[in-house]
N, C-alpha and C positions, 0 to 999 in steps of 0.2 A: 281455579276449578275447584269444585266441591267432589269430594270424593264418592264413588260410585261402585254397587258392587258387580256392575256391569266392567270394569275394568277401566284403564286409562283411557280419556278423550269419549267414554261412553255415558250414556244416561243424560238425564233430565237439563243439568245445569252446566250443559257444555261451554266453553268460552265464547263471548258474542251473541248469545240466546239470554233473553231475559223469561225468567218463570212466569207462566201466565197469571198468577196473582199479581205480581210486580209489574207486568204489562198493562194488565185491568185497571191498576191503581192511578199507574201513568196517564193513559185514556182518559178516565174519570176526570182525574186532575185537570186536565189539559180541556176538557169538554166546560168543567165547571169554571176555568180562568174564562173562557170565551163568553160564555153566557154570563158571569159576574161583569166581564169588559162592557158587554153589549148593552146590559141593564144599566151600568153606571155610565153610558154616554147620553142617556136622557131623551126626551122625545127628539123625534127626527123630521126633517122638511119632507112632505110627500112628492118629491119632485115626479112632472110629466115630461113628455116628448112634447114638442111644438103641436104634431097633429092631435095627440088626443087631449092637449090642455086646451087647446082651441075650443074642439066641440064641448067640454066641460063647460069653459068660460061661457060659450053661447048658450048653451042646456040652462046653466044656473046664473047666468045673468052677474057673473063676477068678474072683476078684472084680474088682469095676469102680470106676476112679475117674472121676467124672462131674462135669464142669466147664461150669456154667452162666456163660457168657463173654459179655460186650457188646463184645468186640474191640478194635481201633484206639481210641485215643482215652479210653480207660477207664483210670486209673492201676493200679488192681488187675491188669486182664489184661496190660498193657505188663510189668508186675512180674513177672509170672509167666512171661512168655513170655521176657524178658529174663534172668530168675533161672531158676527150677528147671526149665523146659521147655525151656532151652538147654542145662542140665549134661547131659553124655554119661553119667555115673551116673544120673542120673534118669530120661530117655531110656530106658536099657538096662532098667531095673528095670521101669518102666512096659510097654515093649512085649512085656517077657518074662514076666513073673508077674501082669499084671493086664491087663483090657481097658479102654482108656481111651477116654472116651466124652467128645464135645466137643457141647454144646447153645449153637448161636449166638444171642444174644438180638437181634442186631441184626436178625432176619430174624423172620417168625411163625415160632409154634413151634407143634409139633403138640399134638393131646390129649393124647398119653401123656407128651410132655414137661411140658407144663403140670402134669400131674396130679402127676408125680414133684416137682415143683418145689413144687407146694400141699404135698404130704407134710411137707415140711422148711420150711415159711412163708417161699418165698424171694422173694415179691412182684416178680416180675419183674426182680431183679437177679441180680449174681453170687453164685455159692454154687457150693463143692467138696464134692463127698460122696464116701464111700468105702461101698461098698457090697458085701456078699458076693453071689455070683451067683445068687441068688434075688432081691435086689433091697432086702435087709435091712441097714440101718445096722450098720455094724462098730463095735463100741463098742472103747473104750481103758479100761482098768481105772482108769487117771489121770485122764483126761482128759475121759471119758464118750463120746458119740459124736463120731466124726470127721467133723465138717462146719465147714465155714470160709466166711467172708464176706471175710477179708483175705487180701492175699497172705502167701505164706511163703516164707521164704529156702531155697536147695538143701539146706543141711545139717538143719534142721529138717523139710522135705521127706521128706528121706529115711530121717529118723526115724520121720515118720508111715505112711510106705510100707511101713517093717519092723513095724512095731507093727499095721498094717491085714492085711497078709499073714498074721502069726503068729496074730491073733486069728481070721482069716477062717477059716485052717486048722483051727483050735478050734472053729470054728462048723458045720463040715461034719457 
């Protein structure tokens, strides 16, 4: 404690209190660190809900990438987040050429989300779907339907995005 003219335990610098200038510096530093962290994170995928994503896909005639994801703690979801979903090339292509839709399986899902998942036998587990703007699965002539339950690396994910986009355009 700093000495005070008002006697022991009195005054501005009492034990347990930060001086206002130091408090402001701590807050400013924390704010700058948050801004720096969010800027260094790079571009982000503009995820939509299933309802809004379907509307956008129909209006703009864009294919959809639908990710049924469990979130933190799920090895597949964490691999996708730190891999393809953090790759600027993937983020750019998803945001510009597709309607990215995320269905959060860590919360109760809607009847429409459940119905879509059941069409692909998802069993309330992670699933990645490539759908045309009408909601039909996009097929790859070599691989069959573009539906995945496993994580995909960025390089392969970009190949799937290119194939899905090409095949979706042929389906119009």
